[in-house]
C-alpha positions in Angstrom: -19.0 -17.1 -9.9 -20.1 -16.2 -6.4 -18.5 -13.7 -4.1 -20.0 -15.3 -1.1 -17.9 -14.8 1.9 -16.5 -17.6 3.9 -14.8 -17.6 7.3 -11.0 -17.2 7.3 -9.0 -17.9 10.3 -6.2 -15.4 11.0 -3.8 -15.1 14.1 -2.5 -11.7 15.4 -0.3 -11.6 18.4 -1.3 -15.3 19.1 -5.0 -14.5 19.1 -7.1 -16.2 16.5 -9.9 -14.3 14.6 -12.5 -15.6 12.2 -13.0 -13.0 9.4 -15.7 -13.5 6.7 -14.1 -12.9 3.3 -14.8 -13.8 -0.4 -12.5 -16.5 -1.6 -11.0 -14.1 -4.2 -9.7 -11.9 -1.5 -8.5 -14.7 0.9 -4.8 -14.4 -0.1 -4.8 -10.5 0.4 -6.5 -11.0 3.7 -3.9 -13.5 4.9 -1.0 -11.2 3.7 -2.7 -8.2 5.4 -3.0 -9.9 8.7 0.6 -11.2 8.5 1.8 -7.6 7.9 -0.3 -6.3 10.8 0.9 -9.1 13.1 4.6 -8.3 12.0 4.1 -4.7 12.9 2.4 -5.3 16.1 5.1 -7.7 17.1 7.8 -5.2 16.3 6.2 -2.6 18.5 5.6 -5.0 21.3 9.3 -6.1 21.2 10.4 -2.4 21.4 8.8 -2.4 24.8 7.8 1.3 24.6 4.1 0.6 24.2 2.1 -1.5 26.7 -1.3 -3.1 26.0 -2.7 -4.8 22.9 -5.1 -1.9 22.1 -2.3 0.6 22.2 -0.1 -1.6 20.1 -2.7 -2.1 17.6 -3.3 1.8 17.4 0.4 2.4 17.0 0.6 -0.4 14.2 -2.4 1.1 12.4 -0.8 4.6 12.5 2.6 3.3 11.2 0.7 1.5 8.5 -1.3 4.4 7.5 1.7 6.7 7.5 3.6 4.2 5.2 0.5 4.1 2.9 0.2 7.9 2.7 4.0 8.2 2.0 3.7 5.8 -0.8 0.7 7.7 -2.3 2.6 10.9 -2.0 5.8 9.3 -3.7 3.6 7.8 -6.5 2.0 11.3 -7.1 5.4 12.9 -7.3 6.7 10.3 -9.7 3.6 10.6 -11.8 4.1 14.5 -12.0 7.7 14.2 -12.7 7.1 11.7 -15.6 4.3 14.0 -17.0 6.7 17.0 -17.0 9.3 14.8 -18.8 6.9 13.6 -21.3 5.6 17.1 -22.0 9.3 18.3 -22.5 9.9 15.4 -25.0 6.7 16.3 -26.8 7.7 19.9 -27.0 11.1 18.9 -28.4 9.6 16.7 -31.0 7.1 19.4 -32.0 10.1 21.9 -32.4 12.1 19.5 -34.4 9.2 18.7 -36.8 8.3 22.3 -37.1 12.0 23.4 -37.9 12.7 20.5 -40.3 13.4 21.3 -44.0 10.6 20.1 -46.2 12.0 17.2 -48.4 
């Protein structure tokens, strides 16, 4: 199976772009471009940022912030689960060590 890149047309803020992308990543590219377009439109409609370049930077910063927050949340969840698993393992070990031999 070939991972040859083919051009994919995406539209962001009404402007079309052709991006070379392997067919296996096409859907992900389309979803990413839609997410970026949505974020940029939201910023533009708020009217606080003027200029496509500035809107793009603000959108990138917002999306990067969201990504970092999700990574942090994932790490905190992982640590919490590891702690809970360790406590359960300790309780099981204690129960096994204190059980009467049959």
